C-alpha positions as CSV (number, residue, x, y, z in Angstrom):
1,M,-84.2,43.6,253.1
2,P,-84.8,46.3,255.3
3,R,-86.0,49.7,254.2
4,K,-84.2,52.5,253.3
5,A,-84.4,55.2,255.8
6,R,-86.1,58.7,254.7
7,I,-83.9,61.7,253.2
8,D,-85.3,65.0,255.2
9,A,-83.8,68.1,256.3
10,P,-84.8,71.8,257.4
11,G,-85.9,73.4,254.1
12,A,-86.4,70.2,252.0
13,L,-89.0,69.5,249.1
14,Q,-90.8,66.7,249.8
15,H,-93.4,65.0,247.7
16,I,-95.6,62.7,249.7
17,I,-97.5,60.0,248.4
18,V,-100.5,58.4,250.8
19,R,-102.0,54.9,249.5
20,G,-105.0,53.2,250.7
21,I,-104.1,49.7,251.8
22,E,-104.9,47.1,249.1
23,R,-106.5,50.0,246.8
24,R,-109.1,50.9,249.2
25,K,-110.6,53.9,249.5
26,I,-109.3,56.4,252.1
27,F,-112.0,59.1,251.6
28,Y,-115.4,58.0,251.1
29,D,-117.5,61.6,250.9
30,N,-116.9,64.7,251.7
31,T,-117.4,64.5,255.0
32,D,-114.0,62.2,255.2
33,R,-112.3,65.0,252.7
34,D,-113.5,67.7,254.9
35,N,-112.1,66.3,258.1
36,F,-108.8,65.4,256.3
37,L,-108.2,69.0,255.5
38,E,-109.2,70.3,259.2
39,R,-106.8,68.2,260.3
40,L,-104.4,68.8,257.4
41,E,-104.3,72.7,258.4
42,T,-104.2,72.0,262.4
43,V,-100.7,70.3,261.7
44,L,-98.9,72.6,258.9
45,T,-99.9,75.6,261.1
46,E,-98.6,74.6,264.1
47,T,-95.6,72.6,262.7
48,R,-94.8,75.8,260.2
49,T,-94.7,73.7,257.6
50,P,-95.3,75.5,253.9
51,C,-97.9,73.4,251.5
52,F,-97.5,74.1,247.8
53,A,-99.7,71.4,246.4
54,W,-102.1,68.8,247.5
55,A,-105.1,66.6,245.9
56,L,-107.3,64.0,247.3
57,I,-108.0,61.1,245.4
58,P,-110.3,58.6,246.7
59,N,-108.3,55.9,247.2
60,H,-104.7,58.0,247.5
61,L,-103.4,61.8,248.3
62,H,-100.9,63.9,247.0
63,L,-99.0,66.7,249.6
64,L,-96.2,69.0,248.4
65,L,-94.5,70.0,251.6
66,R,-91.1,72.0,252.5
67,T,-89.7,70.6,255.8
68,G,-90.7,73.3,258.2
69,S,-89.8,73.2,262.1
70,A,-90.6,69.6,262.3
71,P,-89.3,66.5,260.3
72,V,-92.1,65.6,257.7
73,A,-92.3,62.1,259.6
74,T,-93.8,63.9,262.3
75,V,-96.0,66.1,260.4
76,M,-97.5,62.8,258.7
77,R,-97.1,60.4,261.7
78,R,-99.8,63.0,263.6
79,L,-102.0,63.7,260.3
80,L,-102.4,59.9,259.1
81,T,-102.8,58.6,262.9
82,G,-105.7,61.1,263.7
83,Y,-106.8,60.9,260.6
84,A,-107.5,57.1,260.6
85,V,-108.7,56.9,263.9
86,T,-111.5,58.9,263.2
87,F,-112.0,57.5,259.6
88,N,-112.3,53.7,261.6
89,R,-114.7,55.2,264.3
90,R,-116.9,57.1,261.3
91,H,-117.2,53.9,259.0
92,R,-117.3,51.4,261.7
93,R,-114.1,49.8,260.4
94,H,-110.9,48.2,262.4
95,G,-107.2,47.8,261.1
96,Q,-105.1,49.5,259.0
97,L,-106.3,52.4,257.1
98,F,-103.1,53.5,255.0
99,Q,-100.7,50.9,252.7
100,N,-97.6,50.0,254.9
101,R,-95.5,53.2,254.3
102,Y,-96.3,56.8,252.8
103,K,-93.7,57.6,250.1
104,S,-91.6,60.5,250.3
105,I,-89.6,61.9,247.7
106,L,-87.0,64.4,248.1
107,C,-87.2,66.6,245.2
108,Q,-84.5,69.5,243.6
109,E,-86.7,72.4,244.3
110,D,-85.1,74.3,240.8
111,L,-85.8,72.1,238.4
112,Y,-89.1,70.1,239.2
113,L,-90.9,72.8,242.0
114,L,-93.7,73.7,239.1
115,E,-93.8,70.6,237.4
116,L,-94.6,69.1,240.6
117,V,-97.3,71.0,241.7
118,R,-99.0,70.8,237.6
119,Y,-98.5,67.4,238.1
120,I,-100.4,66.9,241.5
121,H,-103.0,69.5,240.9
122,L,-103.8,67.4,237.5
123,N,-104.7,64.6,239.2
124,P,-108.3,64.9,239.8
125,L,-108.6,65.5,235.8
126,R,-106.8,62.0,235.2
127,A,-108.7,60.0,238.1
128,R,-112.3,61.6,236.3
129,L,-113.3,63.6,239.2
130,V,-113.8,66.4,237.0
131,K,-114.2,66.2,233.2
132,Q,-112.1,69.0,232.3
133,L,-110.0,72.0,233.3
134,K,-112.9,74.6,234.0
135,E,-114.2,72.1,236.7
136,L,-111.0,71.7,237.9
137,D,-110.5,75.2,238.6
138,K,-113.5,75.5,241.2
139,Y,-112.8,72.0,242.5
140,S,-112.6,71.9,246.4
141,Y,-110.4,69.2,247.1
142,C,-107.1,69.9,244.9
143,G,-104.9,72.9,245.6
144,H,-105.1,73.9,242.0
145,S,-108.5,75.9,242.8
146,V,-106.6,77.8,245.8
147,L,-104.1,78.9,243.4
148,M,-107.1,80.2,240.7
149,G,-108.4,82.4,243.9
150,K,-111.7,80.0,243.8
151,K,-110.8,78.3,247.1
152,K,-109.4,79.7,250.1
153,H,-107.0,77.8,252.5
154,E,-104.3,80.1,254.6
155,W,-102.3,77.0,255.2
156,Q,-101.0,76.6,251.3
157,D,-98.3,78.7,250.2
158,T,-100.2,80.4,246.7
159,D,-97.8,83.4,246.8
160,Y,-94.9,81.3,246.6
161,I,-95.5,79.8,243.5
162,L,-97.3,82.6,241.7
163,R,-94.7,84.8,242.0
164,L,-93.0,82.4,239.9
165,Y,-95.2,83.1,236.9
166,N,-95.6,86.6,237.4
167,R,-95.7,89.5,240.3
168,K,-99.1,90.5,239.5
169,Y,-102.0,87.7,240.6
170,L,-104.1,88.1,237.9
171,T,-101.0,87.7,235.3
172,A,-99.6,84.7,237.1
173,R,-102.7,83.1,237.4
174,Q,-103.3,82.9,233.8
175,R,-99.7,81.5,233.0
176,Y,-100.5,78.8,235.7
177,R,-103.2,78.2,234.3
178,E,-101.8,78.0,230.9
179,F,-98.8,76.1,231.8
180,V,-101.1,73.6,233.4
181,K,-103.3,73.1,230.9
182,K,-100.2,72.5,229.0
183,G,-99.6,69.4,230.8
184,I,-103.1,67.5,230.3
185,T,-101.8,65.6,227.4
186,D,-98.9,64.2,229.2
187,G,-101.2,61.5,231.2
188,R,-99.4,60.3,233.9
189,R,-95.8,60.8,234.8
190,P,-94.1,58.1,236.5
191,E,-90.3,59.7,236.2
192,L,-92.1,62.0,238.9
193,V,-93.0,59.5,241.4
194,G,-89.9,57.2,240.9
195,G,-86.8,59.1,242.0
196,G,-84.7,61.2,239.3
197,L,-82.3,59.0,237.4
198,I,-84.4,58.9,234.2
199,R,-85.3,62.2,234.2
200,S,-82.2,63.8,234.7
201,A,-80.4,61.5,232.6
202,G,-82.6,62.7,229.6
203,G,-84.9,59.5,229.1
204,W,-84.3,55.6,228.9
205,S,-82.1,55.6,225.6
206,V,-79.8,58.0,227.4
207,V,-79.9,55.7,230.5
208,K,-79.3,52.4,228.5
209,A,-76.7,54.2,226.5
210,M,-74.9,55.1,230.0
211,R,-74.9,51.4,230.9
212,R,-73.4,50.1,227.9
213,G,-70.6,52.5,228.2
214,F,-70.6,51.3,231.6
215,E,-70.8,54.7,232.9
216,R,-72.3,55.1,236.3
217,I,-74.2,57.8,237.8
218,K,-76.3,58.2,240.9
219,G,-80.1,57.3,241.3
220,D,-82.2,56.7,244.3
221,E,-86.5,56.2,244.6
222,R,-86.1,58.9,247.3
223,I,-85.1,61.3,245.6
224,L,-85.9,63.6,242.2
225,G,-82.9,65.4,241.3
226,D,-80.4,65.1,238.3
227,G,-77.0,63.1,239.5
228,D,-75.2,65.6,241.4
229,F,-78.2,66.7,243.6
230,V,-78.7,63.0,244.0
231,E,-74.9,62.4,245.2
232,T,-75.2,65.3,247.4
233,A,-78.2,64.7,249.2
234,L,-77.2,60.8,249.6
235,K,-73.6,62.0,251.2
236,K,-75.7,64.5,252.9
237,A,-77.9,61.7,254.6
238,Q,-75.2,59.6,255.1
239,E,-73.2,62.0,256.8
240,D,-76.4,63.3,259.4
241,L,-77.2,59.0,259.9
242,D,-73.5,58.0,260.6
243,R,-73.2,61.3,263.3
244,R,-76.6,60.4,264.8
245,S,-75.2,56.9,265.4
246,Q,-71.8,57.9,266.7
247,L,-73.5,60.2,269.4
248,E,-75.8,57.6,270.3
249,A,-72.8,55.1,270.5
250,A,-70.3,57.6,272.8
251,G,-73.9,57.8,275.2
252,Y,-75.1,61.2,274.4
253,G,-78.7,60.9,275.4
254,F,-81.6,63.2,277.0
255,D,-79.5,63.7,280.4
256,W,-76.2,64.4,278.3
257,L,-78.1,67.1,276.3
258,V,-79.8,68.9,279.3
259,G,-75.9,69.1,281.1
260,R,-74.5,70.1,277.8
261,V,-77.7,73.3,277.1
262,A,-76.7,74.2,280.7
263,R,-73.0,75.2,280.2
264,Q,-73.8,76.2,277.0
265,L,-76.2,78.9,278.3
266,E,-75.0,78.7,281.5
267,V,-77.6,78.2,283.7
268,E,-78.3,75.5,286.0
269,P,-79.9,72.1,284.6
270,K,-82.7,72.4,286.6
271,V,-83.5,75.6,284.5
272,V,-83.4,73.9,281.5
273,L,-86.1,71.3,282.8
274,A,-88.7,73.7,284.9
275,P,-91.8,74.2,284.2
276,G,-93.1,77.3,283.3
277,K,-92.6,80.1,280.7
278,Y,-89.8,81.8,282.6
279,A,-87.7,83.6,279.3
280,S,-84.3,81.5,281.0
281,T,-86.1,78.1,280.9
282,V,-87.7,78.7,276.8
283,K,-84.4,79.7,276.0
284,A,-82.9,76.6,277.2
285,R,-85.6,74.4,276.1
286,S,-85.6,75.6,273.3
287,L,-82.2,75.0,272.3
288,L,-82.6,71.6,273.7
289,C,-85.4,70.9,271.3
290,Y,-83.8,72.0,268.5
291,W,-80.7,70.1,269.1
292,G,-82.9,66.7,270.6
293,T,-84.5,66.4,267.1
294,R,-81.8,67.6,264.6
295,E,-78.6,66.6,265.7
296,L,-79.6,63.7,267.8
297,G,-82.5,62.2,266.2
298,M,-84.9,62.5,269.2
299,T,-89.0,62.8,268.1
300,T,-90.9,65.6,268.7
301,V,-93.3,63.4,270.5
302,E,-90.6,61.8,273.0
303,L,-89.0,65.2,274.2
304,A,-93.1,66.1,274.4
305,R,-93.1,63.3,276.9
306,R,-89.5,64.1,278.6
307,L,-90.4,67.7,278.8
308,N,-94.1,67.3,279.9
309,L,-94.9,69.6,276.8
310,A,-97.5,69.6,274.5
311,Q,-95.8,68.0,271.3
312,P,-96.8,71.3,269.5
313,T,-95.4,73.4,271.9
314,V,-92.0,71.6,271.1
315,S,-92.6,71.4,267.2
316,Q,-92.1,75.3,267.7
317,A,-89.3,75.2,270.5
318,V,-87.6,73.5,267.4
319,K,-87.6,76.4,265.5
320,R,-87.1,79.2,268.3
321,G,-83.5,76.5,269.1
322,Q,-82.3,77.2,265.9
323,K,-82.8,80.9,265.8
324,I,-81.1,80.6,269.3
325,A,-78.5,78.3,267.8
326,E,-77.3,80.9,265.4
327,E,-77.6,84.1,266.7
328,L,-75.7,83.2,269.8
329,G,-73.2,80.6,267.4
330,L,-73.5,77.9,269.3
331,S,-72.7,74.1,268.3
332,L,-73.5,70.8,270.1
333,L,-70.2,69.7,270.3
334,G,-67.6,72.3,269.5
335,E,-67.5,75.7,271.3
336,K,-69.1,78.9,270.8
337,R,-68.4,80.7,267.6
338,Q,-67.4,84.3,267.8
């Protein structure tokens, strides 16, 4: 049975879970953990990907991210590939480090953001890496200590989370910590890592009652949210997939895209592909990168190779291209909007 495609979009909230192959360790010591965090900082900063929560456990890790200028798949590929190479070299091992495929769950923010921050940050306590909450407050390898102001990582977006509790940091941290404390007795929360059907329906008893009554509701293990959110996300994902498939089948590839960008910006195609940082070229190249990734499904790695650029440069160009398209009212297939 083929794997289901990942669901992603700019601004989407994603809970990422990465496990070691055969439940083996992916972090042996603090050197491994520090190396991973250095890479995480680099990738998140270059792709402008906000991170709200994270936890490193010996045989797995959790990240709560919002899709930025690059798809989450690109972020994770860069992060995991680089780390695995360094890990294998350091520990003189060969072969696969991570379980076949990391898990990414699209989450409904207004229902689950704070629940997920708490769930992820309680992982070290559940895994008995720390014994009590006051140890977790200072634990270096979990985002909870950053929210508590005990550790500092510029790439973790603490302001966004704390402001949901209070405008004043001291009060916000107190309320956040109390919320985390109340979750300790909840134990493991399988409904937070396996999709939103059961949670949104009100529990297993409600789901079973619906099944007996032949009432159908949408559920998908890639999505955590209520029925309407799940259905909307699936519909949007299918529309995006259909659109990309149709464009590909119609021959709308890289060369066509170069011409399209040139026509929309009223420049010669050679300007789009020219090296250097001329304003006209940067503008055209940014629009090309935006449409290439968001509309045609090209990877930033592929575009970097074709444009002879560094991959982080392409990720930055995507975000610039989105602003250009919005400001000028440009669309890939339609005419310029007034």
